[in-house]
PLY file of the C-alpha trace (Angstrom):
ply
format ascii 1.0
element vertex 394
property float x
property float y
property float z
element edge 393
property int vertex1
property int vertex2
end_header
26.76 104.78 -11.14
26.86 101.11 -10.13
23.93 99.69 -8.21
25.77 96.47 -7.39
27.78 95.74 -4.26
31.41 96.90 -4.21
34.43 94.86 -3.11
33.99 96.05 0.48
30.38 94.95 0.71
28.73 98.37 0.25
26.04 99.86 -1.96
27.07 103.51 -1.82
27.16 104.25 1.92
24.96 101.26 2.81
25.93 97.69 3.67
29.06 96.41 5.37
29.33 93.87 8.18
28.67 95.31 11.65
28.91 92.15 13.70
30.03 90.90 17.13
33.63 89.68 17.20
32.43 86.12 17.90
30.66 86.03 14.51
33.59 87.39 12.51
35.03 83.95 11.59
31.63 82.73 10.31
30.94 85.81 8.22
34.53 85.93 6.94
34.34 82.24 5.94
31.19 82.98 3.95
32.65 86.13 2.36
35.81 84.27 1.35
33.89 81.43 -0.27
30.44 82.47 -1.49
31.44 83.77 -4.93
33.75 80.80 -5.57
30.87 78.46 -4.69
28.18 80.34 -6.67
30.39 80.51 -9.75
31.51 76.86 -9.65
30.12 74.51 -12.28
29.04 71.96 -9.64
26.94 74.57 -7.82
25.45 75.99 -11.02
24.45 72.56 -12.28
22.88 71.40 -9.01
21.13 74.77 -8.41
19.69 74.86 -11.93
18.56 71.24 -11.76
16.77 71.76 -8.42
15.13 74.98 -9.63
13.85 73.17 -12.72
12.81 69.81 -11.29
12.02 70.60 -7.63
10.97 74.25 -7.46
9.11 74.24 -10.78
10.97 76.97 -12.66
10.64 78.83 -14.88
7.52 80.34 -13.33
5.01 81.75 -15.87
4.89 85.39 -16.92
1.13 85.81 -17.16
-0.61 88.54 -19.18
-3.39 89.66 -16.83
-5.92 90.75 -19.44
-8.73 91.91 -17.17
-6.33 93.73 -14.84
-4.76 95.35 -17.91
-8.15 96.43 -19.19
-9.08 97.94 -15.83
-5.91 100.04 -15.47
-5.24 100.87 -19.11
-1.78 99.27 -19.39
-0.34 95.91 -20.40
0.14 94.19 -17.05
2.08 90.97 -16.60
2.26 88.97 -13.37
5.47 87.06 -12.63
3.96 84.00 -10.96
6.36 83.30 -8.08
3.28 82.12 -6.18
3.50 78.95 -8.29
6.92 77.99 -6.90
7.10 74.92 -4.65
6.14 76.13 -1.11
4.12 79.01 -2.57
6.58 81.91 -2.78
9.88 83.17 -4.19
11.65 82.28 -0.91
12.55 78.77 -2.14
14.92 80.21 -4.81
17.16 81.57 -2.07
16.93 78.62 0.33
17.84 76.12 -2.40
20.92 78.18 -3.20
21.98 78.79 0.38
21.51 75.18 1.46
23.96 74.19 -1.29
26.39 76.85 0.01
25.99 75.47 3.56
26.74 71.94 2.27
29.87 73.18 0.48
31.00 74.74 3.78
30.32 71.48 5.66
27.62 72.87 7.98
25.17 70.39 9.52
22.85 72.63 11.55
20.72 75.28 9.86
19.02 78.21 11.59
16.64 80.76 10.05
14.30 83.60 10.95
10.83 84.04 9.52
7.97 86.53 9.64
5.09 85.40 7.43
6.48 81.88 7.63
7.25 81.52 3.92
11.01 81.65 4.43
10.68 79.30 7.40
8.73 76.81 5.30
11.22 77.14 2.44
14.15 76.57 4.83
12.47 73.59 6.50
11.74 72.20 3.03
15.35 72.28 1.83
16.62 70.96 5.17
14.26 67.99 4.80
15.52 67.56 1.23
19.17 67.59 2.34
18.65 65.77 5.68
19.95 68.65 7.81
18.85 69.83 11.27
16.59 72.90 11.06
15.71 75.48 13.72
13.39 78.36 12.76
12.95 81.45 14.97
9.56 83.11 14.63
7.87 85.87 16.59
5.19 84.73 19.01
2.67 87.09 17.35
3.49 85.70 13.90
3.20 82.12 15.13
-0.43 82.85 16.02
-1.35 84.68 12.80
0.49 82.28 10.47
-0.57 78.95 12.02
-0.73 77.01 8.71
2.92 77.77 7.97
3.95 76.82 11.51
2.23 73.46 11.01
4.04 72.99 7.69
7.44 73.69 9.28
6.82 71.19 12.05
5.59 68.58 9.57
8.81 69.10 7.61
10.82 68.30 10.73
11.86 71.81 11.78
11.92 73.02 15.37
10.00 76.33 15.60
11.31 78.54 18.41
9.09 81.48 19.48
10.66 84.93 19.90
9.00 86.46 22.97
10.83 89.80 23.23
9.95 93.20 21.78
7.05 93.18 19.33
7.39 89.39 19.02
7.63 89.64 15.21
10.29 89.41 12.49
12.84 91.81 14.02
12.82 89.83 17.26
13.03 86.48 15.46
16.14 87.80 13.68
17.65 88.89 17.01
17.12 85.40 18.44
18.65 83.74 15.36
21.77 85.93 15.66
22.07 85.07 19.37
21.87 81.37 18.52
24.54 81.76 15.83
26.88 83.47 18.32
26.39 80.51 20.66
26.95 77.86 17.97
29.55 79.26 15.57
31.26 76.03 14.53
28.59 73.78 13.01
25.76 76.26 12.34
24.84 78.06 9.13
22.48 81.04 9.37
20.21 80.94 6.33
18.99 84.56 6.08
15.74 85.00 4.17
16.08 88.48 2.70
18.61 90.97 1.31
19.48 92.04 4.86
22.19 91.25 7.37
25.96 91.61 7.17
27.84 91.37 3.87
27.87 89.03 1.94
24.23 88.07 2.68
22.50 90.95 0.82
24.55 90.30 -2.33
24.26 86.51 -2.10
20.48 86.57 -1.64
20.06 89.09 -4.48
22.14 86.90 -6.80
20.11 83.79 -5.91
16.80 85.64 -6.40
17.99 87.24 -9.66
16.63 84.19 -11.48
13.31 86.09 -11.33
14.42 89.06 -13.46
16.50 86.80 -15.73
13.34 84.87 -16.58
11.25 88.05 -16.94
13.68 89.31 -19.59
13.59 86.02 -21.51
9.81 85.66 -21.24
9.04 89.27 -22.19
11.34 88.95 -25.22
9.44 85.80 -26.30
6.00 87.37 -25.74
6.55 90.95 -26.91
9.84 91.06 -28.78
11.31 93.40 -26.14
12.99 92.13 -22.97
12.53 95.43 -21.09
9.17 96.50 -19.59
8.44 100.13 -18.78
8.04 99.32 -15.12
8.67 96.58 -12.55
6.63 96.67 -9.31
7.37 94.62 -6.17
6.59 94.80 -2.45
9.45 95.48 -0.03
9.91 94.42 3.57
13.55 93.39 3.77
13.27 93.22 0.01
14.34 89.87 -1.46
11.54 89.47 -4.01
12.05 93.07 -5.16
15.83 92.57 -5.40
15.24 89.49 -7.55
12.72 91.24 -9.80
14.89 94.38 -10.15
18.34 92.75 -10.42
18.80 92.47 -14.19
17.16 95.87 -14.69
19.29 97.87 -12.22
21.43 99.30 -15.03
18.48 99.69 -17.43
17.68 103.30 -16.51
14.63 103.42 -18.80
12.93 100.70 -16.72
11.18 102.26 -13.72
11.57 100.28 -10.51
8.67 100.65 -8.05
9.18 99.40 -4.48
6.05 99.24 -2.31
6.22 99.28 1.47
3.53 98.59 4.06
1.94 101.79 5.39
-0.07 99.85 7.99
-2.78 102.13 9.37
-1.18 105.11 7.60
2.39 106.35 7.16
2.09 108.87 10.02
-0.29 106.87 12.19
2.40 105.43 14.45
1.33 102.00 13.19
3.33 101.61 9.97
6.27 99.84 8.34
7.01 102.42 5.61
10.73 102.47 6.37
11.89 104.71 3.52
9.42 107.42 4.64
9.92 107.09 8.38
13.48 105.79 8.70
16.94 107.25 9.06
20.42 105.87 8.45
21.62 103.45 11.11
22.78 99.90 11.72
20.35 96.99 11.91
21.13 93.27 12.05
24.69 93.67 10.84
24.41 96.24 8.05
24.23 100.01 7.63
20.88 100.84 6.11
17.70 102.90 6.56
15.67 101.87 9.60
12.88 103.12 11.83
14.31 104.51 15.06
13.56 106.99 17.80
15.54 110.13 18.72
17.87 107.96 20.83
18.66 105.60 17.94
16.57 102.77 19.38
14.72 100.66 16.80
11.00 101.47 16.80
8.36 98.80 16.32
6.90 98.52 12.83
3.34 97.46 12.13
1.63 95.85 9.14
-1.28 93.48 8.68
1.25 91.50 6.64
3.66 89.43 8.74
6.30 89.52 6.01
6.47 93.31 5.71
6.57 94.46 9.35
10.35 94.80 9.43
11.82 98.08 10.74
14.46 98.35 8.02
15.13 97.70 4.35
18.07 95.89 2.81
21.13 98.04 1.98
20.58 97.60 -1.78
17.10 99.10 -1.43
18.39 101.86 0.85
20.79 102.81 -1.93
18.12 102.56 -4.63
16.00 104.91 -2.52
18.78 107.39 -1.78
19.96 107.45 -5.42
16.36 107.70 -6.64
16.93 104.72 -8.95
13.78 103.18 -7.47
10.54 104.96 -6.63
9.30 104.04 -3.15
5.54 103.96 -2.63
3.36 102.47 0.09
-0.03 100.90 0.67
-2.15 100.68 3.83
-3.61 97.50 5.28
-7.01 98.29 3.77
-5.57 99.13 0.36
-3.71 95.82 0.34
-6.83 93.89 1.37
-8.88 95.60 -1.34
-6.22 94.83 -3.97
-6.14 91.17 -2.92
-9.92 90.83 -3.23
-9.79 92.62 -6.58
-7.16 90.33 -8.10
-8.99 87.27 -6.81
-12.26 88.35 -8.42
-10.96 89.51 -11.79
-8.05 87.12 -12.40
-8.85 84.12 -10.19
-5.56 84.43 -8.27
-5.42 84.80 -4.47
-2.17 86.67 -3.68
-0.23 86.74 -0.44
-0.89 89.83 1.69
2.68 90.96 1.03
2.14 90.83 -2.75
-1.20 92.60 -2.41
0.67 95.76 -1.36
2.40 95.82 -4.76
-0.94 95.40 -6.52
-2.51 98.21 -4.45
-0.40 100.96 -6.00
-1.99 100.39 -9.41
-4.80 102.59 -8.11
-2.31 105.39 -7.36
-0.72 105.51 -10.80
-1.71 106.72 -14.26
-0.68 104.56 -17.19
-0.42 105.05 -20.91
-2.12 102.42 -23.06
1.09 100.94 -24.46
2.98 100.80 -21.17
4.23 97.34 -20.18
4.12 96.73 -16.44
5.47 93.64 -14.64
4.30 92.96 -11.08
6.21 90.35 -9.13
3.49 88.14 -7.65
5.80 87.00 -4.88
3.54 84.58 -3.00
0.16 82.89 -2.84
-2.51 83.73 -0.31
-3.24 80.35 1.31
-1.39 81.38 4.47
-3.48 84.59 4.72
-6.94 83.11 4.22
-7.88 83.57 7.88
-7.08 87.31 7.62
-8.89 87.63 4.30
-11.99 85.87 5.63
-12.02 87.99 8.81
-11.95 91.19 6.75
-14.24 90.11 3.93
-17.33 92.29 3.62
-20.57 90.79 2.34
-21.61 92.36 -0.92
0 1
1 2
2 3
3 4
4 5
5 6
6 7
7 8
8 9
9 10
10 11
11 12
12 13
13 14
14 15
15 16
16 17
17 18
18 19
19 20
20 21
21 22
22 23
23 24
24 25
25 26
26 27
27 28
28 29
29 30
30 31
31 32
32 33
33 34
34 35
35 36
36 37
37 38
38 39
39 40
40 41
41 42
42 43
43 44
44 45
45 46
46 47
47 48
48 49
49 50
50 51
51 52
52 53
53 54
54 55
55 56
56 57
57 58
58 59
59 60
60 61
61 62
62 63
63 64
64 65
65 66
66 67
67 68
68 69
69 70
70 71
71 72
72 73
73 74
74 75
75 76
76 77
77 78
78 79
79 80
80 81
81 82
82 83
83 84
84 85
85 86
86 87
87 88
88 89
89 90
90 91
91 92
92 93
93 94
94 95
95 96
96 97
97 98
98 99
99 100
100 101
101 102
102 103
103 104
104 105
105 106
106 107
107 108
108 109
109 110
110 111
111 112
112 113
113 114
114 115
115 116
116 117
117 118
118 119
119 120
120 121
121 122
122 123
123 124
124 125
125 126
126 127
127 128
128 129
129 130
130 131
131 132
132 133
133 134
134 135
135 136
136 137
137 138
138 139
139 140
140 141
141 142
142 143
143 144
144 145
145 146
146 147
147 148
148 149
149 150
150 151
151 152
152 153
153 154
154 155
155 156
156 157
157 158
158 159
159 160
160 161
161 162
162 163
163 164
164 165
165 166
166 167
167 168
168 169
169 170
170 171
171 172
172 173
173 174
174 175
175 176
176 177
177 178
178 179
179 180
180 181
181 182
182 183
183 184
184 185
185 186
186 187
187 188
188 189
189 190
190 191
191 192
192 193
193 194
194 195
195 196
196 197
197 198
198 199
199 200
200 201
201 202
202 203
203 204
204 205
205 206
206 207
207 208
208 209
209 210
210 211
211 212
212 213
213 214
214 215
215 216
216 217
217 218
218 219
219 220
220 221
221 222
222 223
223 224
224 225
225 226
226 227
227 228
228 229
229 230
230 231
231 232
232 233
233 234
234 235
235 236
236 237
237 238
238 239
239 240
240 241
241 242
242 243
243 244
244 245
245 246
246 247
247 248
248 249
249 250
250 251
251 252
252 253
253 254
254 255
255 256
256 257
257 258
258 259
259 260
260 261
261 262
262 263
263 264
264 265
265 266
266 267
267 268
268 269
269 270
270 271
271 272
272 273
273 274
274 275
275 276
276 277
277 278
278 279
279 280
280 281
281 282
282 283
283 284
284 285
285 286
286 287
287 288
288 289
289 290
290 291
291 292
292 293
293 294
294 295
295 296
296 297
297 298
298 299
299 300
300 301
301 302
302 303
303 304
304 305
305 306
306 307
307 308
308 309
309 310
310 311
311 312
312 313
313 314
314 315
315 316
316 317
317 318
318 319
319 320
320 321
321 322
322 323
323 324
324 325
325 326
326 327
327 328
328 329
329 330
330 331
331 332
332 333
333 334
334 335
335 336
336 337
337 338
338 339
339 340
340 341
341 342
342 343
343 344
344 345
345 346
346 347
347 348
348 349
349 350
350 351
351 352
352 353
353 354
354 355
355 356
356 357
357 358
358 359
359 360
360 361
361 362
362 363
363 364
364 365
365 366
366 367
367 368
368 369
369 370
370 371
371 372
372 373
373 374
374 375
375 376
376 377
377 378
378 379
379 380
380 381
381 382
382 383
383 384
384 385
385 386
386 387
387 388
388 389
389 390
390 391
391 392
392 393
């Protein structure tokens, strides 16, 4: 079984390009050109140089000794939080901005939830001197104020999405509407492995630098490039796609995807898509999404702005359906507790998104020699207000 996209843009039954007719030329232009661009020597050289000298790659693979001691396994943290802008998102935006330049686009639009993708997009637009418009839910603008300030400082225009739940889904809707209205000069820089083909495949390829480095670093540190397990949080799923990519065909490596359970999977306030969702179409691709009996998208909830998306990318939908990946979840409180725990025993403040991946350590039993890699997808600066508000005096 292949876990990679086929020539028609599908992972099993998931994927495709379900788009308005007005967007067909844009998406077709990208599909016709993205592989040629990504595989060209000029792209590879510029992408690699920017990752090395601007982003700060390779990011460390850190042996978390105290965390390992606590859980009885050998636990490594892939430190994507040390990337420029504080998360893995920059890997994708660097790559896509180069694709946009190759296609001659001058105006860049993006959606963002937690603000990390918005900051990463604004950053590369500043670097390349391109116009940048970021759509962000009104609710997320309030709870992620530091990232909004960063985007504005970088020269981006931040446009609030005021419909629906006023979060990531609605920001994506607004970005698509803008793209329909400005098809000629605009490039939509999608932040996750979602959207119409070829976006899920392109974003996964750009983020695959994460698992490529994990393999090289594990080989250097342990003599074996394969861990027993890779754990990553999943909203749309770009950091997980990057961490899983080079292990998809390595069946002996367990892939653990962790979703946000919010106040509890069955509480009505959750974003655990794989548990609550059904097959449908969301933002241009066939995938698993949360919907009511009439097929209308239901509102997700998570304390984490980057995980309250009502769907998962088509790659992850296929990994779930095929049982190649194990899907778990963590509640708001479990994520908060895991964040405080990592901070106290390893001196690393993780993003709230990442904290969900850390939380499932408490739900698993490990053997002493097991090697576990957790993708530490972002740093917690942006979430300090939430952490402080929920911190209990000891």
